[in-house]
Every structure is written in structure tokens, then in C-alpha cells.
C-alpha positions as CSV (number, residue, x, y, z in Angstrom):
1,M,-194.3,-99.7,31.4
2,T,-193.8,-99.7,35.1
3,A,-190.9,-98.1,36.9
4,L,-187.6,-100.0,36.9
5,T,-185.0,-99.7,39.6
6,A,-181.4,-100.8,40.0
7,V,-178.6,-100.4,42.6
8,A,-175.6,-98.3,41.3
9,R,-173.0,-100.1,43.4
10,A,-170.0,-98.4,44.9
11,K,-166.7,-99.0,43.1
12,V,-163.6,-99.7,45.1
13,N,-160.0,-99.6,43.8
14,L,-158.3,-102.3,45.8
15,F,-155.0,-101.0,44.5
16,L,-154.2,-98.1,42.2
17,H,-150.8,-97.7,40.5
18,V,-150.5,-94.4,38.6
19,G,-148.0,-93.4,36.0
20,P,-146.8,-89.9,35.1
21,L,-148.8,-87.6,32.9
22,D,-148.5,-88.5,29.3
23,A,-148.3,-86.4,26.1
24,D,-152.1,-86.6,25.7
25,G,-152.7,-85.2,29.2
26,Y,-153.7,-88.5,30.8
27,H,-152.3,-90.6,33.6
28,P,-151.9,-94.3,32.8
29,L,-153.0,-96.6,35.6
30,A,-153.3,-100.1,36.7
31,S,-156.0,-101.2,39.2
32,L,-158.0,-104.1,40.5
33,V,-161.6,-102.9,40.9
34,A,-164.4,-104.5,42.9
35,F,-167.9,-103.4,43.6
36,A,-169.7,-103.3,46.9
37,D,-173.2,-104.4,47.9
38,V,-174.1,-100.8,48.8
39,G,-174.8,-97.9,46.4
40,D,-177.2,-95.3,45.1
41,I,-180.7,-96.3,43.9
42,V,-181.7,-95.3,40.3
43,T,-185.3,-95.5,39.1
44,V,-186.6,-94.8,35.6
45,S,-190.3,-94.5,34.7
46,P,-192.3,-93.3,31.7
47,S,-192.7,-89.6,31.2
48,D,-193.7,-87.0,28.7
49,A,-190.2,-85.5,28.7
50,P,-186.8,-86.3,30.1
51,S,-186.3,-85.3,33.7
52,L,-184.1,-86.0,36.7
53,S,-184.9,-85.7,40.4
54,V,-182.5,-86.3,43.2
55,T,-183.3,-87.4,46.7
56,G,-181.5,-89.2,49.5
57,P,-179.0,-88.3,52.3
58,F,-176.4,-87.0,49.9
59,G,-178.8,-85.6,47.3
60,K,-179.0,-82.0,48.3
61,P,-175.7,-80.8,46.6
62,L,-176.9,-82.4,43.4
63,A,-180.5,-81.3,43.4
64,G,-179.8,-77.9,41.9
65,E,-177.5,-79.1,39.1
66,G,-178.8,-78.5,35.6
67,D,-176.8,-81.5,34.3
68,N,-175.0,-84.5,35.6
69,L,-173.5,-87.8,34.4
70,I,-176.9,-89.6,34.3
71,L,-178.3,-87.1,31.8
72,K,-175.0,-87.1,29.9
73,G,-175.2,-90.8,29.5
74,L,-178.9,-90.8,28.6
75,R,-178.3,-88.2,25.9
76,T,-176.4,-90.9,24.0
77,L,-179.9,-92.4,23.4
78,G,-181.3,-89.1,22.1
79,E,-183.8,-87.5,24.4
80,P,-185.6,-90.5,25.9
81,S,-189.0,-89.7,27.5
82,L,-188.0,-91.1,30.9
83,A,-188.2,-89.6,34.4
84,V,-185.1,-90.6,36.4
85,T,-185.0,-90.5,40.2
86,L,-181.6,-90.8,41.9
87,D,-181.7,-91.8,45.6
88,K,-178.2,-90.6,46.4
89,R,-176.8,-92.8,49.3
90,L,-173.1,-92.6,48.5
91,P,-171.0,-89.6,49.5
92,I,-170.0,-87.2,46.8
93,A,-166.4,-86.8,45.5
94,A,-165.7,-89.9,47.5
95,G,-163.5,-92.1,45.3
96,L,-166.4,-94.6,44.9
97,G,-167.3,-93.9,41.2
98,G,-170.8,-92.9,42.3
99,G,-171.6,-90.6,39.4
100,S,-170.4,-93.1,36.8
101,S,-172.2,-96.0,38.4
102,D,-175.4,-93.9,38.5
103,A,-175.0,-93.2,34.8
104,G,-174.3,-96.8,34.0
105,A,-177.4,-98.0,35.9
106,A,-179.6,-95.4,34.2
107,L,-178.3,-96.3,30.8
108,R,-179.0,-100.0,31.4
109,L,-182.4,-99.3,32.8
110,A,-183.3,-97.0,29.8
111,D,-182.2,-99.7,27.4
112,Q,-184.6,-102.1,29.1
113,A,-187.4,-99.6,29.5
114,L,-187.4,-98.5,25.9
115,G,-187.0,-102.1,24.6
116,L,-183.8,-101.1,22.7
117,D,-181.9,-104.3,23.3
118,L,-178.6,-102.6,22.5
119,G,-176.4,-105.4,23.8
120,E,-173.4,-105.2,26.1
121,T,-170.9,-104.1,23.5
122,R,-173.0,-101.1,22.3
123,L,-173.9,-100.1,25.9
124,S,-170.3,-100.2,26.9
125,E,-169.4,-97.9,24.0
126,L,-172.1,-95.4,24.9
127,S,-171.0,-95.4,28.5
128,K,-167.7,-93.9,27.5
129,A,-169.5,-90.6,27.2
130,V,-169.4,-90.2,31.0
131,G,-165.6,-90.8,31.2
132,A,-162.9,-93.4,31.2
133,D,-164.5,-95.4,34.0
134,G,-167.9,-95.5,32.3
135,P,-167.5,-99.1,30.9
136,M,-166.3,-100.5,34.2
137,C,-169.1,-98.9,36.2
138,L,-171.7,-100.1,33.6
139,A,-170.4,-103.6,34.0
140,M,-170.2,-103.5,37.8
141,R,-167.9,-106.6,37.8
142,S,-164.5,-107.2,39.4
143,A,-161.9,-106.3,36.8
144,W,-158.3,-105.3,36.1
145,A,-158.3,-101.8,34.7
146,E,-155.4,-100.5,32.6
147,G,-154.7,-97.7,30.2
148,I,-156.7,-94.7,31.5
149,G,-159.1,-97.1,33.2
150,D,-160.8,-98.0,29.9
151,R,-159.0,-101.3,29.2
152,L,-160.8,-104.0,31.2
153,T,-160.0,-107.6,32.0
154,F,-162.7,-109.2,34.1
155,E,-161.5,-111.2,37.1
156,P,-163.8,-114.0,38.1
157,G,-161.3,-115.3,40.6
158,L,-161.7,-112.4,43.0
159,P,-163.4,-113.9,46.1
160,P,-166.0,-112.0,48.3
161,L,-164.1,-109.6,50.6
162,H,-165.6,-108.4,53.9
163,A,-165.0,-104.7,54.3
164,V,-166.0,-101.5,55.9
165,L,-166.2,-98.3,53.9
166,V,-165.6,-95.1,55.8
167,N,-165.9,-91.5,54.6
168,P,-165.0,-88.6,57.0
169,G,-167.3,-86.2,55.3
170,R,-164.8,-84.2,53.4
171,P,-164.6,-84.0,49.6
172,S,-161.5,-85.1,47.7
173,P,-161.7,-83.5,44.2
174,T,-160.0,-85.7,41.7
175,G,-158.3,-82.9,39.8
176,A,-156.6,-81.4,42.9
177,V,-155.4,-84.8,44.0
178,Y,-153.8,-85.5,40.6
179,R,-152.1,-82.1,40.6
180,A,-150.6,-82.9,44.0
181,Y,-149.5,-86.3,42.7
182,D,-147.8,-84.7,39.7
183,A,-145.8,-82.5,42.1
184,G,-144.2,-85.5,43.7
185,P,-141.9,-88.2,42.5
186,P,-143.3,-90.2,39.5
187,R,-144.5,-93.8,40.0
188,T,-145.3,-96.4,37.4
189,A,-148.6,-97.9,36.3
190,D,-147.3,-101.4,36.8
191,R,-149.8,-104.3,36.8
192,P,-148.6,-106.8,39.3
193,A,-148.7,-110.6,38.7
194,P,-151.9,-111.9,40.2
195,P,-151.9,-113.8,43.5
196,E,-151.1,-117.5,43.3
197,D,-153.9,-118.3,45.7
198,W,-157.3,-116.6,45.3
199,S,-158.5,-117.4,48.8
200,P,-159.6,-114.3,50.7
201,A,-156.7,-114.3,53.2
202,S,-154.1,-114.7,50.5
203,V,-155.7,-112.0,48.4
204,I,-155.6,-109.6,51.3
205,D,-151.9,-110.4,51.9
206,W,-151.2,-109.9,48.2
207,L,-153.1,-106.5,48.2
208,A,-151.0,-105.4,51.1
209,A,-147.9,-105.5,48.8
210,Q,-149.6,-103.1,46.4
211,R,-150.4,-99.4,46.8
212,N,-152.7,-96.5,46.0
213,D,-150.4,-93.9,44.5
214,L,-153.0,-91.1,45.1
215,Q,-153.3,-91.8,48.8
216,A,-150.4,-89.7,50.0
217,P,-151.3,-86.7,47.8
218,A,-154.9,-86.9,48.9
219,V,-154.0,-87.1,52.6
220,S,-151.7,-84.1,52.2
221,L,-154.6,-82.1,50.9
222,E,-157.2,-83.4,53.3
223,P,-155.9,-84.6,56.7
224,A,-159.3,-86.1,57.6
225,I,-158.5,-88.9,55.2
226,G,-155.4,-89.7,57.2
227,A,-157.5,-89.7,60.4
228,A,-160.0,-92.1,58.8
229,L,-157.2,-94.4,57.7
230,S,-155.8,-94.5,61.3
231,A,-159.2,-95.1,62.8
232,V,-160.0,-98.0,60.5
233,A,-156.5,-99.5,61.1
234,A,-157.2,-99.3,64.9
235,T,-160.2,-101.7,64.5
236,G,-157.8,-104.5,63.6
237,A,-158.4,-104.4,59.8
238,R,-156.1,-106.8,57.9
239,L,-155.6,-104.0,55.3
240,T,-156.5,-100.3,55.3
241,R,-156.3,-98.2,52.1
242,M,-158.0,-95.3,50.3
243,S,-160.2,-95.9,47.3
244,G,-159.5,-94.1,44.1
245,S,-158.7,-90.4,44.6
246,G,-160.5,-90.4,48.0
247,A,-161.9,-89.5,50.4
248,T,-163.4,-92.9,51.2
249,V,-161.1,-95.4,52.8
250,F,-161.7,-99.2,53.3
251,G,-160.7,-101.8,55.7
252,L,-160.6,-105.5,54.9
253,Y,-161.4,-108.2,57.5
254,D,-161.4,-111.9,57.8
255,S,-165.2,-112.3,58.4
256,A,-168.5,-110.5,58.1
257,H,-168.7,-110.5,61.9
258,A,-165.3,-108.7,62.3
259,A,-166.4,-106.1,59.7
260,Q,-169.7,-105.5,61.5
261,V,-168.0,-105.1,64.9
262,A,-165.5,-102.7,63.3
263,A,-168.2,-100.6,61.7
264,E,-170.1,-100.4,65.1
265,K,-166.9,-99.2,66.8
266,L,-166.2,-96.6,64.1
267,D,-169.8,-95.4,64.1
268,S,-169.8,-95.0,67.9
269,K,-166.6,-93.0,67.9
270,H,-167.2,-91.0,64.7
271,G,-170.9,-90.5,64.5
272,D,-170.6,-87.7,61.8
273,W,-168.7,-90.1,59.4
274,W,-170.3,-92.3,56.8
275,V,-169.6,-95.9,57.8
276,K,-170.9,-99.0,56.0
277,P,-170.0,-102.7,56.5
278,T,-170.1,-104.3,53.1
279,V,-169.0,-107.2,50.9
280,L,-166.8,-106.5,47.8
281,G,-166.9,-108.7,44.8
282,D,-169.2,-110.1,42.2
283,D,-171.2,-112.2,44.7
284,A,-172.2,-108.8,46.3
285,A,-174.3,-108.2,43.3
286,K,-176.8,-110.7,44.6
287,A,-177.1,-108.9,47.9
288,A,-177.5,-105.6,46.2
289,Q,-180.6,-106.6,44.2
């Protein structure tokens, strides 16, 4: 068997409506999720024993970990004799689902490498071991997510959206953000009616009427997120919003050219930030191969 490689694409919550903590200790949510054409690179190859090595621009904080979501996911297959290399290109604690996408990519590659042919339903069940967003990050398809993020309805109507992803280099721990959210007025995990028109311009207008309920709590904890939101808005983005629990924010634009120009401006003014022009949506999967 030769080495197999896949892109673990970044997950972006185009909106995120969050309800109050329930009796089971979970927050119900409603979101429309899309995946970008940028992400981490996961490679599996035959080995005498399971192993994981981490490289890449954001790999250093993970290199010393004795365990992570990739290994947690692979343990659902037993102890497969595979060496996994993670080229960590996405920021950590960034609201981009990086760890779950890494685990999903590794699980799918292991299935292929070992000739297990488990099928999509079984792989999706196994991916739940890494958390509620395991199945969505395994699928890497545009979807409505409800419940605790585990109830998915795939959305083939979502068009490609030109975007810029920006991370100001500060972590935004999910637990702390949710605690700050719980301290404020409760919202509802309402799923809005879909847009009547799925053209990119209409979808952006529709998204502008939605919200990310974790954005204000995250900004209160980490002002750098607010600075990133303001900087992206200043480039003329049609919509600016934080993804997930942060700290990555995104801007949506009318064209690839507008997104590229915006990214260049942001990079020149904020050279220490992570800035990536990208395309969101299922068509981005082709570019990510």
C-alpha cells in the first residue's frame, strides 16, 4: 500500500443560532455549515504500529500531545497499523472544526487503506467518537446542522461563496465562550426558512439577517476578534461574521477578484494575522483535491 493523502477542509458556520443550556448539559443549535477549499493535510501510510506525527505552520503546539482527535477516531477501528502525518495548516482553537475534520479525513483514509469498505453510514457512526461535529466534518458537505450539531440535512442548493478567512492569532476556547454566552440573555436555536433564491448575492443578503450567537461573548473575551471583524468589514465585504466559537472571522464577497484584493489588503496591514482567500461550498471540494 502506498501513502494516501486528503485535505481536511476548514468548516465555516455561515450562521449559528444557539439555545440555552438544556437538562443534559448541551446547547441546542441551528447552523448552516459550508466547507472551504483550504485545510490541513492528512496522510496515512503502512507502519508496524500506530503513530502520529505533526508538522506544518501550526503544528508545534500539537506535536507534544500524547493524544488528539485523529487518534481518538482511529481507535474506533482498533489499533490500525498506520502512520499518520498531519500537516497542520489551520490555526488552532479557531472555530474552523480543524481537529474534527482531521479526524474525519484520517478515518476515511484508514478505511480505504485497510480495505475495510465500511460505508458512509458506519463511518458516520464511528466519527461521533470525536464529538457532535464528527459526522459533519467527515462528510465535508454543505449542511444544515441541528440538535447539538449531530442532526444533518445536506444542502445541495448552497452556491459557491467567495470569502476571506482571517484569524488574528489569538485562541478562542470553546468552553470559555459558551460560559460567557450562558451569562447573557438566552437566545433560541431557531432554524430560519431557507432563502427563496439560492443565487450567491441573495444568499449573502439572507445570511445577513441571521446571526452568530457566540460572536458577542467571544469578542468580549478576546478583543482581537472584534478588531478582525472591523478590519474585514473595512475591505468592503458584503457580510462579515465570526465562525463557530471563534477566533476566525470571514468576509463574503461578490467575486473571487474582490476576495483576493481584500486578502491582499488585510495581509499588508496585518502581517501577523492568518489570512486566506477561499471558496466556500461543495464545489470547493474539487479545488481542494
